[in-house]
C-alpha positions in Angstrom: -0.2 60.6 1.1 -3.0 58.6 -0.6 -0.5 57.5 -3.3 2.0 56.3 -0.6 -0.7 54.4 1.2 -1.8 52.8 -2.1 1.8 51.7 -2.9 2.2 50.2 0.6 -1.1 48.2 0.2 0.0 46.9 -3.2 3.4 45.8 -1.9 1.9 44.2 1.2 -0.7 42.3 -0.9 2.0 41.0 -3.2 4.1 39.8 -0.3 1.1 37.9 1.2 0.3 36.3 -2.2 4.0 35.2 -2.5 4.0 33.8 1.0 0.7 31.9 0.3 2.1 30.4 -2.9 5.4 29.3 -1.3 3.7 27.6 1.7 1.2 25.5 -0.3 3.8 23.3 -2.0 3.1 20.4 -4.2 1.5 17.2 -2.8 1.8 13.8 -4.5 -1.3 12.1 -5.8 -1.4 8.4 -6.5 -4.3 8.8 -8.9 -3.7 8.9 -12.6 -6.1 6.2 -13.8 -5.8 2.7 -12.2 -3.2 2.9 -9.4 0.0 1.0 -10.2 3.5 0.8 -9.0 5.5 3.7 -10.4 2.7 5.9 -11.9 2.2 8.4 -9.1 1.9 11.9 -10.5 2.4 15.3 -8.9 -0.6 17.6 -8.7 -1.0 20.9 -6.8 -3.3 20.7 -3.8 -4.1 17.0 -4.4 -4.4 15.0 -1.2 -1.6 12.4 -1.3 0.0 9.6 0.6 3.4 11.2 1.1 2.8 14.9 0.6 2.7 15.7 4.3 5.4 13.3 5.4 8.4 14.8 7.2 11.8 14.8 5.4 13.7 11.6 6.1 17.4 11.6 6.8 19.6 8.8 5.5 16.6 7.1 3.8 17.1 3.4 3.1 15.4 0.1 3.5 14.1 -0.3 7.1 14.8 -3.4 9.1 13.5 -6.7 8.0 10.8 -6.8 10.7 8.9 -3.8 9.2 6.7 -4.6 6.1 7.8 -2.8 3.0 7.1 -2.9 -0.7 4.9 -4.7 -3.1 4.0 -8.3 -2.1 3.7 -9.2 -5.8 7.1 -7.6 -6.7 5.8 -6.7 -10.1 5.9 -3.4 -11.9 2.6 -4.1 -13.5 0.8 -4.5 -10.2 -2.5 -2.6 -9.9 -4.7 -1.7 -6.9 -8.2 -3.0 -7.4 -9.7 -2.0 -4.1 -8.5 0.5 -1.6 -8.2 0.5 2.2 -11.3 0.8 4.3 -13.8 0.8 1.5 -16.2 -1.8 0.1 -15.5 -5.2 1.5 -12.5 -3.7 3.4 -14.8 -1.8 5.8 -14.7 -1.3 8.7 -11.0 -0.8 8.4 -10.4 -1.8 12.1 -11.5 -5.4 11.2 -11.2 -5.9 7.5 -8.8 -3.1 6.4 -6.7 -4.3 3.5 -5.8 -3.5 -0.1 -6.5 -5.7 -3.1 -3.8 -6.2 -5.7 -3.7 -7.9 -9.1 -1.6 -7.7 -12.2 -2.2 -5.8 -15.5 -1.2 -8.6 -17.8 -2.0 -6.9 -21.1 -0.9 -3.3 -20.5 -4.3 -1.6 -20.5 -4.0 -0.3 -17.0 -6.6 -2.6 -15.5 -6.5 -5.8 -13.6 -6.2 -8.8 -15.8 -7.7 -12.0 -14.4 -5.9 -14.3 -16.7 -2.6 -12.5 -16.1 -3.0 -12.7 -12.3 -3.8 -16.4 -11.8 -1.0 -18.3 -9.9 1.4 -15.4 -10.0 3.9 -15.4 -7.1 3.3 -13.7 -3.7 6.2 -12.7 -1.5 6.6 -11.9 2.2 7.1 -8.1 2.8 9.0 -8.6 6.1 10.5 -11.3 8.3 8.4 -13.5 10.5 6.9 -16.9 11.2 4.3 -18.3 8.9 0.8 -19.5 9.8 -1.2 -21.1 7.0 -5.0 -21.7 7.0 -6.6 -23.6 4.1 -10.1 -23.0 2.9 -11.0 -20.5 5.5 -14.0 -18.1 5.3 -14.0 -15.5 4.0 -10.2 -15.4 3.3 -9.9 -18.8 1.5 -6.3 -20.0 1.6 -4.7 -17.5 4.0 -1.2 -16.8 5.4 -0.1 -14.8 8.4 3.5 -13.7 8.6 4.1 -12.6 12.2 7.0 -11.1 14.3 7.2 -9.2 17.5 6.1 -5.9 16.0 4.1 -6.6 12.8 2.0 -9.2 11.1 0.8 -9.3 7.5 -2.1 -11.2 6.0 -2.2 -12.7 2.5 -5.7 -14.0 1.4 -7.5 -15.8 -1.4 -4.3 -17.7 -2.4 -4.4 -20.5 -4.9 -1.8 -22.4 -3.0 1.0 -22.1 -0.4 4.7 -22.2 -1.0 5.5 -22.3 2.7 4.4 -24.3 5.8 3.3 -23.6 9.3 6.1 -22.5 11.6 8.5 -21.6 8.8 10.7 -18.6 9.2 10.7 -16.3 6.2 12.5 -13.1 5.3 11.4 -10.1 3.2 11.3 -11.2 -0.5 10.7 -15.0 0.2 8.1 -16.7 -1.9 5.1 -17.7 0.2 2.3 -18.5 -2.2 0.4 -17.8 -5.4 -2.5 -15.5 -6.4 -5.9 -17.2 -6.5 -9.6 -16.6 -5.9 -10.3 -18.9 -2.9 -12.8 -18.0 -0.2 -15.2 -15.1 -0.7 -13.5 -13.6 -3.8 -14.8 -12.1 -7.0 -11.7 -13.0 -9.1 -8.0 -13.7 -8.8 -6.3 -11.1 -6.6 -4.3 -10.7 -3.4 -6.0 -9.3 -0.3 -3.1 -7.8 1.7 -3.3 -6.6 5.3 -0.8 -5.0 7.7 -1.2 -5.1 11.5 0.9 -3.4 14.1 1.3 -4.6 17.7 0.3 -2.0 20.3 0.8 -3.4 23.8 -1.1 -6.7 23.8 -3.4 -5.8 20.9 -3.0 -5.9 17.1 -4.1 -2.8 15.3 -5.0 -2.8 11.6 -3.2 -0.1 9.6 -3.2 1.1 6.0 -0.8 -0.9 3.8 -0.3 2.2 1.6 1.8 3.6 4.4 4.3 0.8 3.8 5.0 1.6 0.1 2.7 -1.3 -1.1 3.0 -0.2 -4.7 6.8 0.1 -4.6 8.8 -2.7 -6.3 11.9 -3.4 -4.3 15.2 -4.4 -5.9 
């Protein structure tokens, strides 16, 4: 009888261990050195941006109204400051991500390689430009009924007030205007909830993905 009980305990323990291993899965982590488009790595138990997302059926590009993709449209884009930290706190007011370009391939933002590089709208909407504002410098809003995105510290504009743009349209160029420590794009996403605009994390809109 003791031998039978021992065998049952061993089998049960093995079953529980197998169940635990199969339920944990693999979560994606965007960290592997400086964040850049396309270098996300898989790591067990690493908190990630997409690891807990539900499976999507018929995945494809969403409607033009929803922000999507990298506003620099460059495979060498790097994230220089994350959402809700540093100058982007509190996130409800200043939430954004900072993007620049790695011009020399060392994995870090390159000031010389970022200056005057093109910036593109990530969704459809109407443009509102503000020159020499504080702290955003030369700033653009692109707004529609559901979303608005902000593009700050631009060197110059490629669009004008009231202009209708679509995802992928050129709207400006990277600069360092306003309260900025160097050439980069400060990028915000806001969602309309009733009569209010709510700041949300651009990383939830594939901000490091380069669209075709």
